C-alpha positions as CSV (number, residue, x, y, z in Angstrom):
1,M,6.3,35.7,-16.6
2,K,3.8,36.9,-14.0
3,K,1.5,34.2,-12.8
4,I,-2.0,34.8,-11.5
5,R,-2.7,32.6,-8.4
6,W,-6.3,31.3,-8.5
7,G,-8.7,29.9,-5.9
8,I,-12.0,28.2,-6.7
9,L,-15.1,28.6,-4.5
10,S,-16.9,25.2,-4.6
11,A,-16.2,21.9,-6.3
12,A,-18.9,22.3,-8.9
13,N,-18.8,20.2,-12.0
14,I,-18.3,23.2,-14.3
15,A,-15.2,24.1,-12.4
16,Y,-13.8,20.6,-12.6
17,D,-14.8,19.8,-16.2
18,Q,-14.1,23.2,-17.9
19,L,-12.5,26.0,-16.0
20,L,-9.8,24.0,-14.1
21,P,-8.5,22.4,-17.3
22,A,-8.4,25.8,-19.0
23,L,-6.5,27.3,-16.1
24,R,-4.0,24.5,-16.4
25,R,-3.6,25.1,-20.1
26,S,-2.5,28.6,-19.3
27,E,1.1,29.4,-18.7
28,R,0.1,32.4,-16.6
29,A,-2.2,30.6,-14.2
30,E,-1.5,28.7,-11.0
31,V,-4.4,27.1,-9.1
32,I,-3.4,27.0,-5.5
33,A,-6.6,26.5,-3.5
34,I,-10.2,25.3,-3.5
35,A,-13.0,25.7,-0.9
36,S,-15.7,23.1,-0.5
37,R,-17.6,21.5,2.3
38,S,-17.3,18.2,0.4
39,K,-13.7,17.0,0.9
40,G,-14.2,14.1,-1.5
41,R,-15.3,16.3,-4.3
42,A,-12.6,18.8,-3.6
43,E,-9.8,16.2,-3.6
44,R,-10.5,15.1,-7.2
45,F,-9.3,18.6,-8.3
46,N,-5.8,17.7,-7.1
47,I,-5.2,21.3,-5.8
48,P,-2.6,21.9,-3.1
49,T,-4.8,23.6,-0.5
50,I,-8.4,22.6,0.4
51,Y,-10.4,24.9,2.6
52,K,-13.6,23.7,4.2
53,E,-15.1,27.2,4.2
54,Y,-15.3,29.8,1.4
55,D,-14.3,32.6,3.8
56,Q,-11.1,30.8,4.6
57,L,-10.1,30.8,0.9
58,L,-10.9,34.5,0.6
59,E,-8.6,35.2,3.6
60,D,-5.7,33.6,1.9
61,P,-3.2,36.4,1.0
62,N,-1.6,34.3,-1.7
63,I,-4.7,34.2,-3.9
64,D,-5.0,36.9,-6.6
65,A,-8.3,35.8,-8.3
66,V,-11.2,33.6,-7.6
67,Y,-13.6,31.6,-9.8
68,I,-17.2,31.5,-8.4
69,P,-19.3,28.6,-9.9
70,L,-21.8,28.6,-6.9
71,P,-25.6,28.4,-7.4
72,N,-27.0,31.6,-8.9
73,A,-28.6,32.8,-5.7
74,L,-25.2,32.9,-4.0
75,H,-23.4,34.8,-6.7
76,A,-23.9,38.3,-5.3
77,E,-23.0,37.5,-1.7
78,W,-19.7,35.8,-2.6
79,A,-18.7,38.2,-5.3
80,I,-19.1,41.1,-2.9
81,K,-17.1,39.2,-0.2
82,A,-14.4,38.4,-2.7
83,A,-14.2,42.0,-3.9
84,K,-13.9,43.2,-0.3
85,K,-10.9,40.9,0.2
86,G,-9.2,42.3,-2.9
87,K,-9.7,39.3,-5.1
88,H,-10.3,39.6,-8.9
89,I,-13.4,37.7,-9.9
90,L,-14.6,35.4,-12.7
91,I,-18.1,34.4,-11.9
92,E,-20.4,32.0,-13.6
93,K,-23.4,33.3,-15.6
94,P,-25.8,34.8,-14.7
95,A,-23.8,37.3,-12.6
96,A,-26.7,37.5,-10.1
97,L,-30.5,37.2,-9.9
98,S,-31.4,40.9,-10.4
99,E,-30.1,44.2,-11.7
100,A,-30.0,45.4,-8.1
101,E,-27.7,42.6,-7.1
102,V,-25.3,43.3,-10.0
103,K,-25.3,47.0,-9.0
104,D,-24.3,45.9,-5.5
105,I,-21.5,43.8,-6.9
106,Q,-20.4,46.7,-9.1
107,S,-20.1,49.0,-6.1
108,A,-17.9,46.5,-4.2
109,V,-15.8,46.0,-7.3
110,L,-15.2,49.7,-7.8
111,E,-14.6,50.4,-4.2
112,N,-12.0,47.7,-3.9
113,D,-10.4,48.2,-7.4
114,V,-10.7,44.6,-8.6
115,I,-11.4,43.1,-12.0
116,F,-14.8,41.5,-12.5
117,M,-16.1,39.4,-15.4
118,E,-19.1,37.2,-15.9
119,A,-18.2,33.9,-17.5
120,F,-19.9,34.0,-20.9
121,M,-17.0,32.0,-22.3
122,Y,-18.6,31.4,-25.7
123,Q,-18.0,35.0,-26.7
124,F,-14.3,34.4,-26.8
125,H,-14.6,31.9,-29.6
126,K,-13.4,33.4,-32.9
127,Q,-16.6,32.5,-34.8
128,H,-18.4,35.4,-33.2
129,Q,-15.9,38.0,-34.4
130,R,-16.6,36.6,-37.9
131,V,-20.3,37.1,-37.3
132,R,-19.7,40.8,-36.5
133,E,-17.6,41.1,-39.7
134,L,-20.5,39.6,-41.7
135,L,-23.0,42.0,-40.1
136,D,-20.7,44.9,-40.8
137,S,-20.4,43.8,-44.4
138,N,-24.2,44.3,-44.9
139,F,-24.3,41.0,-46.7
140,I,-27.8,40.2,-45.4
141,G,-28.8,43.8,-45.1
142,S,-29.9,45.4,-41.8
143,Y,-31.2,42.5,-39.7
144,V,-34.9,42.3,-38.8
145,H,-35.2,39.2,-36.7
146,V,-32.9,37.1,-34.4
147,K,-33.6,33.6,-33.2
148,A,-31.6,31.9,-30.4
149,H,-32.1,28.4,-29.1
150,F,-30.2,26.6,-26.3
151,S,-31.7,23.4,-24.9
152,W,-30.6,20.2,-23.2
153,M,-32.1,17.3,-21.3
154,L,-31.9,17.6,-17.5
155,E,-32.6,14.2,-16.0
156,N,-31.6,14.7,-12.3
157,S,-34.7,15.8,-10.4
158,K,-32.5,17.0,-7.5
159,D,-30.3,19.4,-9.7
160,I,-30.0,22.9,-8.3
161,R,-31.2,24.3,-11.6
162,L,-34.7,23.1,-10.6
163,N,-34.6,24.9,-7.2
164,P,-36.3,28.3,-7.3
165,D,-34.6,29.3,-4.0
166,L,-31.2,28.8,-5.7
167,G,-32.1,30.8,-8.8
168,G,-33.1,27.9,-11.0
169,G,-34.9,28.1,-14.3
170,A,-34.1,27.5,-18.0
171,L,-33.8,31.2,-18.9
172,R,-31.2,31.8,-16.2
173,D,-29.4,28.5,-17.0
174,V,-29.1,28.5,-20.8
175,G,-31.5,31.2,-22.1
176,C,-29.0,33.8,-20.8
177,Y,-26.7,32.8,-23.7
178,G,-29.3,33.8,-26.2
179,V,-30.0,37.1,-24.4
180,H,-26.3,37.7,-24.4
181,A,-25.8,36.9,-28.1
182,M,-28.7,39.2,-29.0
183,S,-27.5,42.2,-27.0
184,Q,-23.7,41.8,-27.0
185,I,-22.8,40.0,-30.2
186,I,-25.5,41.3,-32.5
187,G,-26.1,44.5,-30.7
188,M,-29.9,44.6,-30.4
189,Q,-31.1,46.7,-27.5
190,P,-34.8,45.7,-26.9
191,T,-37.3,47.9,-25.2
192,K,-40.1,45.3,-24.6
193,V,-40.3,41.7,-23.7
194,T,-43.0,39.0,-23.4
195,M,-42.0,35.7,-21.9
196,G,-44.0,32.5,-21.9
197,G,-43.4,28.9,-21.4
198,R,-43.8,25.9,-19.2
199,V,-43.4,26.4,-15.4
200,H,-43.0,23.0,-13.8
201,P,-45.9,22.4,-11.4
202,E,-43.6,20.7,-8.8
203,Y,-40.3,22.7,-9.1
204,K,-41.9,26.1,-9.8
205,V,-39.2,27.1,-12.3
206,D,-39.4,27.5,-16.1
207,T,-38.2,24.3,-17.7
208,T,-38.9,25.6,-21.2
209,S,-39.4,29.2,-22.0
210,T,-39.4,31.7,-24.9
211,C,-38.8,35.4,-24.7
212,I,-40.0,37.7,-27.5
213,F,-38.0,41.0,-27.6
214,T,-38.8,44.1,-29.6
215,D,-36.6,47.2,-30.0
216,E,-37.3,50.8,-30.9
217,K,-37.0,50.0,-34.7
218,G,-39.6,47.2,-34.5
219,R,-36.9,44.5,-34.9
220,T,-37.7,41.3,-33.0
221,A,-35.7,38.5,-31.3
222,E,-36.9,35.1,-30.1
223,V,-34.8,33.5,-27.3
224,T,-35.8,29.9,-26.4
225,A,-34.4,28.0,-23.5
226,S,-35.1,24.5,-22.2
227,M,-33.9,21.9,-19.8
228,E,-36.2,19.2,-21.2
229,L,-35.5,19.2,-25.0
230,P,-32.7,17.7,-27.1
231,F,-29.3,19.4,-27.0
232,I,-29.3,22.3,-29.5
233,N,-27.3,25.5,-29.3
234,R,-27.4,28.0,-32.1
235,Y,-28.5,31.5,-33.1
236,E,-29.7,32.9,-36.4
237,I,-29.7,36.5,-37.8
238,I,-32.3,37.2,-40.5
239,G,-32.3,40.2,-42.8
240,P,-34.0,41.1,-46.1
241,K,-31.1,39.8,-48.2
242,G,-30.3,36.6,-46.4
243,T,-29.5,34.8,-43.1
244,I,-26.5,34.0,-40.9
245,L,-26.8,30.8,-38.9
246,V,-24.3,30.2,-36.2
247,D,-24.5,26.5,-35.2
248,S,-22.9,25.0,-32.1
249,S,-22.6,28.7,-31.2
250,F,-22.5,28.4,-27.4
251,R,-20.8,25.0,-26.9
252,P,-18.8,24.2,-30.0
253,D,-16.3,22.3,-27.7
254,V,-18.9,19.5,-27.2
255,S,-20.1,19.3,-30.8
256,P,-19.1,16.1,-32.6
257,D,-16.2,17.7,-34.4
258,H,-15.5,20.5,-31.9
259,F,-16.1,23.2,-34.5
260,G,-18.5,26.1,-34.5
261,K,-20.2,26.6,-37.9
262,I,-21.3,29.7,-39.8
263,I,-23.8,29.2,-42.6
264,V,-24.8,32.2,-44.7
265,K,-27.7,31.9,-47.1
266,D,-29.0,34.4,-49.6
267,S,-32.6,35.6,-50.1
268,N,-33.4,32.4,-52.1
269,N,-32.2,30.2,-49.2
270,Q,-29.2,29.1,-51.2
271,T,-26.0,28.6,-49.1
272,V,-23.4,31.1,-50.2
273,L,-20.9,30.7,-47.4
274,Y,-20.0,27.8,-45.0
275,E,-17.2,28.2,-42.5
276,A,-16.1,26.1,-39.6
277,Y,-13.9,27.4,-36.7
278,E,-12.1,25.5,-34.0
279,D,-11.0,27.5,-31.0
280,D,-10.4,27.3,-27.2
281,Q,-13.0,29.5,-25.8
282,Y,-12.4,28.7,-22.1
283,L,-8.6,29.3,-22.4
284,N,-9.3,32.5,-24.4
285,Q,-11.6,33.7,-21.6
286,V,-9.0,33.0,-19.0
287,E,-6.2,34.7,-20.9
288,H,-8.3,37.8,-21.5
289,L,-8.9,38.1,-17.8
290,H,-5.2,37.6,-17.1
291,D,-4.4,40.4,-19.5
292,C,-6.9,42.7,-17.6
293,I,-5.4,41.8,-14.2
294,I,-1.8,42.2,-15.2
295,H,-2.2,45.4,-17.2
296,G,-5.0,47.0,-15.1
297,Q,-7.5,47.0,-17.9
298,Q,-11.2,46.4,-17.9
299,P,-12.6,43.4,-19.6
300,K,-14.1,43.9,-23.1
301,Y,-17.3,42.4,-21.6
302,S,-17.7,44.8,-18.7
303,I,-19.9,44.8,-15.6
304,E,-22.0,47.5,-17.3
305,D,-22.7,44.9,-20.0
306,S,-23.6,42.3,-17.3
307,L,-26.1,44.8,-16.0
308,Q,-27.7,45.1,-19.4
309,V,-28.0,41.3,-19.8
310,I,-29.5,40.8,-16.3
311,H,-31.9,43.6,-16.9
312,Y,-33.4,41.8,-19.9
313,I,-33.5,38.5,-18.0
314,E,-35.2,40.0,-15.0
315,K,-37.8,41.8,-17.1
316,G,-38.5,38.5,-18.8
317,Y,-39.3,36.8,-15.5
318,E,-41.4,39.7,-14.5
319,S,-43.4,39.2,-17.7
320,L,-43.8,35.5,-16.9
321,D,-44.9,36.3,-13.4
322,N,-47.5,38.7,-14.8
323,S,-49.3,36.3,-17.1
324,S,-46.9,37.2,-20.0
325,L,-47.9,40.9,-20.2
326,S,-45.2,43.0,-22.0
327,Q,-42.8,44.7,-19.6
328,S,-41.0,48.0,-20.4
329,L,-37.3,47.6,-20.8
330,S,-36.3,51.2,-20.6
331,Y,-32.6,51.2,-19.6
């Protein structure tokens, strides 16, 4: 069995808590190196080789793929450097801060013939395939409105997600999930966005924000993100004949029972379907990338899809910066 040899750029908590355990659950992964300027944080990973500098890890000829959980503002720089060293790339969301940066990554990926995927791990949970099946069945009719909400309580005032220079902000941190679900799971392709919310007077990032999207058919979507509200993660699809609510949609792994739930209601608000799904979304993500690397295939969530998602996010921030005036989303 071919093994993919992994390196990790930084000792971020997401790498330690989620991605590293998933790699170790895979029979096709071998984690051989980590790079971090903090030796103490790196040592807890229990990985054979620790590099002090990220460049040293990228120079290691034994590494096939890298996971990049660096601050958002550093994504483009290190994804491009990794591609130029011939490393396949799994990068934390959002892929970069702008459409232009993702296009620069795309050029480096194509020029160096490596596999690239943005780590929207939730999409690999089987509950979302079930959502697509329900939409295709026309049970609720053609959808008219989408609501997505992802919030949590950030209590550390020094967290990088509050630093505008590092690409902080609620929309980039958790709102990107709702944007992704709207465009990639449900398939809505909006043409206009208005974004409003609370920009923290000290940190200068959105700590709570809502984007209102509209597409060419007049359908709407409401994507809310917050780093100062209780932990909620769900999206809902509303049509003339009923609704599909996907609860614990983005992080079912940390719900009390570890299940993602789908609740379908008819036009009278009566529950007609309740299903709960348990799955290993982080492992599924890793295995999909392994398949792509081993067989030379492109991920089902491609860099072109990443470009679409970051386009919507960037236009949202442009709207916020321009007193919530609607911004064109021609794509």
